[in-house]
C-alpha positions in Angstrom: 0.0 0.0 0.1 2.8 2.4 0.9 4.7 1.8 -2.3 1.5 2.4 -4.3 0.8 5.7 -2.5 4.3 6.8 -2.9 4.1 6.0 -6.6 1.0 8.0 -6.9 2.5 11.0 -5.1 5.4 10.8 -7.5 2.9 11.2 -10.3 1.6 14.2 -8.6 5.0 15.7 -8.6 5.0 15.3 -12.5 2.6 18.2 -12.6 5.3 20.5 -11.3 7.6 19.4 -14.0 5.4 20.2 -16.9 6.8 23.4 -18.3 5.1 25.5 -20.9 7.0 24.8 -24.2 4.7 26.9 -26.6 1.4 28.8 -26.4 -1.5 26.5 -26.3 -5.2 27.3 -27.1 -6.2 25.0 -24.2 -6.4 26.1 -20.5 -3.6 24.3 -19.0 -4.6 25.2 -15.3 -7.9 23.5 -15.7 -6.2 20.4 -17.0 -3.7 20.5 -14.1 -6.6 20.8 -11.6 -8.4 17.9 -13.2 -5.3 15.6 -13.2 -4.5 16.5 -9.6 -8.1 15.9 -8.5 -8.3 12.5 -10.1 -4.9 11.4 -8.8 -5.7 12.5 -5.2 -8.9 10.5 -5.3 -7.0 7.6 -6.6 -4.6 7.7 -3.7 -7.5 8.0 -1.1 -9.5 5.1 -2.6 -6.3 2.9 -3.6 -8.1 2.2 -6.9 -4.8 2.3 -8.9 -2.4 -0.6 -9.6 1.2 -0.8 -8.6 3.0 1.9 -10.5 6.3 0.1 -10.1 4.9 -2.7 -12.2 3.8 -0.7 -15.1 5.9 -0.3 -18.2 4.2 3.1 -18.8 6.3 4.8 -16.2 9.5 3.8 -17.9 8.6 4.9 -21.5 7.4 8.5 -21.2 10.3 9.8 -23.2 9.0 12.7 -25.3 10.8 11.8 -28.5 8.8 8.5 -28.9 5.4 10.1 -28.9 3.3 11.6 -31.6 -0.4 12.5 -31.8 -1.2 9.1 -33.3 0.7 7.0 -30.7 -0.7 9.0 -27.9 -4.3 8.5 -29.2 -3.7 4.7 -29.7 -2.2 4.4 -26.1 -5.1 6.3 -24.6 -7.5 4.0 -26.4 -5.8 1.0 -25.0 -5.8 2.2 -21.6 -9.6 3.2 -22.0 -10.4 -0.4 -23.1 -8.7 -1.8 -20.0 -10.1 0.9 -17.7 -6.6 1.8 -16.6 -7.3 5.4 -15.6 -4.2 5.6 -13.5 -1.8 5.0 -16.3 -4.0 7.1 -18.7 -3.5 10.1 -16.5 0.2 9.8 -17.1 -0.4 10.2 -20.8 -2.7 13.2 -20.1 0.3 14.9 -18.5 2.6 13.9 -21.4 0.2 15.2 -24.0 0.3 18.6 -22.2 4.1 18.5 -22.0 4.5 17.6 -25.6 1.9 20.1 -26.8 -0.5 17.5 -28.4 -3.3 18.1 -26.0 -5.0 20.4 -28.5 -5.0 17.7 -31.2 -8.7 16.7 -31.7 -7.8 12.9 -31.9 -5.7 13.1 -28.6 -8.4 15.1 -27.0 -11.3 12.7 -28.0 -9.2 9.7 -26.8 -8.5 11.4 -23.5 -12.2 12.2 -23.1 -13.1 8.6 -23.9 -10.6 7.4 -21.2 -12.3 9.4 -18.5 -15.8 8.5 -19.6 -15.0 4.7 -19.8 -13.5 4.8 -16.3 -16.6 6.4 -14.8 -15.2 9.9 -14.7 -17.9 11.4 -16.9 -17.9 14.8 -15.4 -14.2 15.1 -15.9 -14.7 13.8 -19.4 -17.1 16.7 -20.0 -14.6 19.3 -18.6 -12.1 18.0 -21.3 -14.8 18.3 -24.0 -15.5 22.0 -23.0 -11.8 22.7 -23.1 -11.3 21.2 -26.6 -10.4 24.0 -29.1 -11.6 21.9 -32.0 -14.3 19.1 -32.0 -15.3 16.6 -34.6 -18.1 13.9 -34.7 -16.0 11.6 -32.7 -15.6 14.2 -29.9 -19.4 14.8 -29.7 -20.2 11.1 -29.9 -17.8 10.3 -27.1 -19.3 12.7 -24.6 -22.8 11.7 -25.5 -21.7 8.1 -25.0 -20.3 8.9 -21.6 -23.6 10.3 -20.4 -25.6 7.6 -22.0 -23.6 5.1 -19.7 -24.8 7.1 -16.7 -28.5 6.9 -18.1 -28.6 10.6 -18.4 -30.7 10.8 -21.5 -31.7 14.5 -21.0 -28.0 15.6 -21.1 -27.5 13.4 -24.1 -30.2 15.0 -26.0 -29.0 18.5 -25.0 -25.5 17.6 -26.4 -27.0 16.1 -29.5 -28.9 19.4 -30.1 -25.9 21.4 -29.6 -24.1 19.1 -32.0 -26.6 19.6 -34.7 -26.1 23.4 -34.8 -22.2 22.9 -34.8 -20.1 22.2 -37.6 -20.0 18.5 -36.8 -22.9 16.5 -38.1 -24.2 13.4 -36.3 -23.4 10.1 -37.9 -24.8 6.6 -37.5 -22.7 6.0 -34.4 -24.0 9.1 -32.8 -27.6 7.9 -33.2 -26.8 4.5 -32.1 -25.4 6.0 -28.9 -28.6 8.1 -28.4 -30.9 5.0 -28.9 -28.8 3.3 -26.3 -29.4 6.1 -23.9 -33.1 6.0 -24.5 -33.1 2.2 -24.0 -31.3 2.3 -20.6 -33.6 5.0 -19.2 -36.8 3.8 -20.8 -37.5 7.1 -22.7 -39.8 5.9 -25.4 -40.9 9.3 -26.6 -37.2 10.4 -27.0 -36.4 7.1 -28.7 -39.1 7.6 -31.3 -37.7 11.1 -32.0 -34.3 9.6 -32.4 -35.9 7.0 -34.8 -37.2 9.8 -36.9 -33.8 11.2 -37.0 -32.3 8.0 -38.4 -34.9 7.9 -41.2 -34.3 11.5 -42.0 -30.5 11.0 -42.2 -30.8 7.7 -44.1 -29.3 5.6 -41.4 -32.3 3.2 -40.6 -31.0 0.5 -42.9 -27.8 0.3 -41.1 -27.6 -3.0 -39.3 -26.2 -1.6 -36.0 -28.7 1.3 -36.0 -31.6 -1.2 -36.8 -30.4 -3.4 -33.9 -30.3 -0.5 -31.5 -34.0 0.4 -32.6 -35.1 -3.2 -31.9 -33.4 -3.1 -28.5 -34.9 0.4 -27.6 -38.4 -0.5 -28.5 -38.1 -3.9 -26.7 -36.8 -2.5 -23.5 -39.5 0.2 -23.6 -42.1 -2.6 -23.8 -43.2 -1.8 -27.4 -42.8 -5.3 -28.8 -44.9 -4.7 -32.0 -42.6 -1.7 -33.0 -39.6 -3.7 -32.1 -40.7 -6.5 -34.3 -41.5 -4.2 -37.2 -37.8 -2.8 -36.9 -36.6 -6.4 -36.7 -38.5 -7.6 -39.8 -37.2 -4.5 -41.6 -33.5 -5.8 -41.2 -32.6 -7.3 -44.7 -29.6 -9.2 -43.4 -29.9 -10.3 -39.8 -26.9 -11.1 -37.8 -26.7 -12.8 -34.3 -26.9 -9.4 -32.7 -30.3 -8.7 -34.5 -31.7 -12.0 -33.2 -30.3 -11.5 -29.8 -31.8 -8.0 -29.6 -35.4 -9.3 -30.3 -35.0 -12.3 -28.1 -33.6 -10.4 -25.2 -36.6 -7.9 -25.7 -39.1 -10.7 -25.3 -37.2 -12.1 -22.5 -37.0 -8.9 -20.5 -40.8 -9.0 -20.3 -41.1 -12.6 -19.5 -42.5 -13.7 -22.9 -41.0 -17.2 -22.8 -43.1 -18.7 -25.6 -42.1 -15.9 -28.0 -38.5 -16.3 -27.1 -38.6 -20.0 -27.7 -40.5 -19.6 -31.0 -38.1 -17.0 -32.2 -35.1 -19.2 -31.2 -36.6 -22.0 -33.5 -36.9 -19.6 -36.4 -33.3 -18.5 -35.8 -32.2 -22.0 -36.1 -34.1 -22.6 -39.3 -32.3 -19.5 -40.7 -29.0 -21.3 -39.8 -27.9 -18.5 -37.5 -25.6 -19.9 -34.7 -26.7 -18.8 -31.3 -24.1 -17.5 -28.9 -23.7 -17.1 -25.1 -26.1 -14.1 -24.9 -28.7 -16.0 -26.9 -28.7 -18.7 -24.4 -28.6 -16.4 -21.5 -31.8 -14.6 -22.7 -33.6 -18.0 -23.1 -32.7 -19.1 -19.7 -33.8 -15.8 -18.3 -37.1 -16.1 -19.9 -37.6 -19.7 -18.6 -36.6 -18.5 -15.1 -39.3 -15.8 -15.1 -41.9 -18.1 -16.6 -41.1 -21.0 -14.3 -40.3 -23.3 -17.2 -38.1 -25.8 -15.5 -37.9 -28.6 -18.0 -37.4 -26.3 -20.9 -34.7 -24.4 -19.0 -32.9 -27.6 -18.2 -33.2 -28.7 -21.8 -31.7 -25.4 -23.1 -29.0 -25.3 -20.6 -28.0 -29.0 -21.6 -28.0 -27.9 -25.3 -25.5 -25.2 -24.9 -22.6 -27.4 -25.4 -24.1 -28.8 -28.7 -23.6 -25.2 -30.1 -20.0 -24.9 -28.7 -21.2 -22.4 -26.0 -19.5 -23.0 -22.6 -21.9 -22.2 -19.7 -20.6 -19.1 -17.7 -21.6 -17.8 -14.3 -24.6 -15.8 -15.6 -26.0 -19.0 -17.2 -25.5 -20.9 -13.9 -27.1 -18.1 -12.0 -30.2 -18.3 -14.3 -30.7 -22.1 -14.1 -30.0 -22.1 -10.2 -32.5 -19.4 -9.8 -35.0 -21.3 -12.0 -34.6 -24.4 -9.7 -34.8 -22.2 -6.6 -38.0 -20.4 -7.6 -39.6 -23.8 -8.3 -38.7 -25.1 -4.9 -36.0 -27.6 -6.2 -33.6 -26.2 -3.5 -31.7 -29.6 -3.2 -31.2 -29.7 -6.8 -30.2 -26.0 -7.0 -27.7 -26.5 -4.0 -26.2 -29.6 -5.7 -25.6 -27.8 -8.9 -23.9 -24.9 -7.0 -21.6 -27.3 -5.2 -20.6 -29.1 -8.5 -20.2 -26.1 -10.7 -16.8 -26.2 -12.7 -16.3 -22.6 -11.9 -16.4 -21.0 -8.4 -20.0 -19.5 -7.7 -20.1 -15.8 -7.2 -22.1 -13.7 -4.7 -25.0 -13.3 -7.1 -25.4 -17.2 -7.1 -25.3 -17.5 -3.4 -27.7 -14.6 -3.1 -30.1 -16.1 -5.6 -30.1 -19.4 -3.6 -30.5 -17.5 -0.3 -33.6 -15.7 -1.7 -35.1 -18.9 -2.9 -34.6 -20.5 0.6 -36.4 -17.6 2.2 -39.2 -18.0 -0.3 -39.7 -21.7 0.6 -38.5 -21.6 4.2 -35.4 -23.7 3.9 -33.3 -22.7 6.7 -30.2 -25.1 6.5 -29.5 -24.4 2.9 -30.3 -20.7 3.4 -27.8 -20.3 6.3 -25.1 -21.9 4.2 -25.7 -19.6 1.2 -25.7 -16.6 3.6 -22.3 -17.6 5.0 -21.0 -18.2 1.5 -22.1 -14.8 0.2 -21.0 -12.9 3.3 -17.6 -14.5 2.9 -17.4 -12.9 -0.6 -19.3 -9.6 0.3 -19.1 -9.1 4.1 -20.8 -5.7 3.9 -23.6 -6.7 1.7 -26.8 -5.2 3.2 -29.1 -7.4 1.1 -27.6 -10.6 2.6 -28.0 -9.5 6.1 -31.6 -8.5 5.5 -32.5 -11.8 3.7 -30.9 -13.8 6.5 -32.8 -11.9 9.2 -36.0 -12.4 7.2 -35.3 -16.1 6.7 -35.0 -16.6 10.5 -38.1 -14.6 11.1 -40.1 -16.6 8.5 -39.3 -19.9 10.1 -39.9 -18.6 13.7 -36.4 -18.0 14.9 -37.1 -14.4 16.3 -34.0 -14.3 18.4 -31.6 -15.2 15.6 -33.4 -12.5 13.3 -32.8 -9.9 15.9 -29.1 -10.9 16.1 -28.7 -10.6 12.4 -30.3 -7.2 12.4 -28.1 -6.1 15.4 -24.9 -7.4 13.5 -25.9 -5.3 10.5 -26.4 -2.3 12.7 -23.1 -2.8 14.7 -21.2 -2.9 11.3 -22.9 0.3 10.1 -24.3 -1.4 7.1 -27.2 0.5 5.4 -29.3 -0.3 2.5 -29.1 1.8 -0.7 -32.5 3.4 -1.5 -34.3 2.0 -4.5 -35.2 4.2 -7.5 -37.7 4.0 -10.3 -38.9 6.2 -13.0 -41.9 6.7 -15.5 -42.1 8.7 -18.7 -45.2 11.1 -19.1 -45.2 13.0 -22.3 -41.6 13.9 -23.0 -40.6 14.2 -19.3 -39.1 11.6 -17.0 -40.3 11.5 -13.4 -37.9 9.8 -11.0 -38.8 8.3 -7.6 -36.4 7.2 -4.9 -37.2 5.4 -1.7 -37.2 7.7 1.4 -37.3 10.7 -0.8 -40.2 13.1 0.0 -39.1 16.0 -2.1 -41.7 15.2 -4.8 -44.5 17.7 -4.2 -47.1 15.0 -5.0 -45.9 12.4 -2.6 -49.1 12.2 -0.6 -51.2 11.7 -3.7 -48.8 8.9 -4.8 -49.0 7.2 -1.3 -52.8 7.4 -1.5 -52.8 5.6 -4.9 -50.5 3.0 -3.7 -52.6 2.3 -0.6 -55.7 2.1 -2.8 -54.0 -0.3 -5.2 -52.9 -2.4 -2.1 -56.5 -2.6 -0.9 -57.8 -3.6 -4.2 -55.2 -6.3 -4.6 -56.1 -7.6 -1.0 -59.8 -7.7 -2.0 -58.9 -10.0 -4.9 -57.0 -12.3 -2.7 -53.8 -11.1 -4.2 -51.7 -10.0 -1.3 -49.2 -7.1 -2.3 -45.6 -7.5 -1.2 -44.0 -4.4 0.4 -40.7 -3.7 2.1 -40.5 -4.1 5.7 -41.5 -0.5 6.4 -44.5 -0.5 4.3 -45.5 1.7 1.5 -45.9 4.8 3.4 -42.6 4.8 5.3 -40.7 3.9 2.1 -41.9 7.0 0.4 
C-alpha cells in the first residue's frame, strides 16, 4: 500500500515538471487541476495498480510520442479501464503540446468516460479548441452510460447546430441512452432522425432500434424494426430475443429461437442467457434444463450468468436440493450473485439449513452486503427464529451497514419522473401514497396480497 501511494505521489510531482513549451489554445490550469483531483482521489481510494509494475512509467520519453501514438495508447488504456496510467499520458500530452489535437483530446475524453469519470470527461470536452463527430459522440456516449438521457439530448442538439454533423454511431449511442432510461418518446424522436438521415437501414442502427423498443415494452414496434432488417446477424436475433425475455414472454423467445435455427444463425452465449432468463421468469423448469444442456451442442460453454439463471430457476420452483447440488458441483467458483439467488429461494420456501449456508458463503465474498443481512434476518423470522433474526439485524447495525434506497422512473409525455425510496421531495408524494394504498386494498380484495418492503409503502416514500 505504501509503495502504491508513494508511486501516486510521484505522479503528482509530475505536474510540477510540466513546463510550458509553446502557447496552447487550451487552458492548462484547468487540466492540471483535473489531473490533480483524479490522482488525489486514486490515492485516497487505492483504486490504482502498482505503478512500479507498469511499463508506462518507464517509457514516457517525449521523442517516442506523436499524436497518433498518444491516441492509440489512450484508447488501449480506456479499453482496459486503466485510468491511473492514462492520466500519465494526459500529463505527457500537455508537455508535448499534443493536447489540442482533436484525436488526442477525444481519446482522453473517452478514457475518462470509460473509467466512470464522466464529469471530468465533459470538462475535457468543454476545453477542446476543435471538436469533430468523434468528440461529440464520445461525450454523448459517456452520459448515456450514466443513463442521463436528458443531457445526451442537450448535447445532441448542440451538436446539430455545430459544424459537426451526427453520424450513425451518434444515433446508435442516443438510442442506447433511451433504451437504458426507458425514454420511449425520445427514442421515437431519435428513430425519426435515423430515417431523416438515411441510417435506418444500417444493421447496428436497426439493432439499436429493436433493443430500444423492446426495453420500452413496445414489442410490436420492435418486431417491425426487426423484420425490416434485410440481413440479420446474431446481434439482431439477440436483440429481439432479449426484448421478449426482459418482459417474461417465454413462448415468444422459444419460438423466435426456433426460427433463428431454421435461418442457420448460430446462437451465442448471450442468446442462451436470454432464453434461460425467460424460462426462469416463466417457471419453465424442464425447458430451462433442456436449453442449458444444449449449450455445449452449439459450442457455447456455460458461464457464471448461465449458472445463475438455472440455479434461480430451480430455486423459484422449490427444487432447492437440486439447486444446491448444482452450485456445489459447478466447474467454476460460484459468485455472490449465485449464493444470493439461492438464499432468496430459501427464504421463499422456508429452507433454513441451505439458506444459512448460502448466506455464509455470500458474506464471505461480500462481508458488507446489506441485502444478505436482511435476507438472512427475514429467513430466520419466517421460520420462527425471532432471536436469531434480531441478532442478524443487530450485527448489521453494529457494522454500520445501510441499504441503498431503490429508484424507479416513468415517462409522461416527453418528461421523465424519477422516484427514490425515502425521498419526500416530490410535491405529489401524498397523492402517490394514497394511490399505492388504494391499489394495495384492491389487490387484497382480490385475494392477491401485495408485497412491500419491511417499512410498508408509506414509510418507504
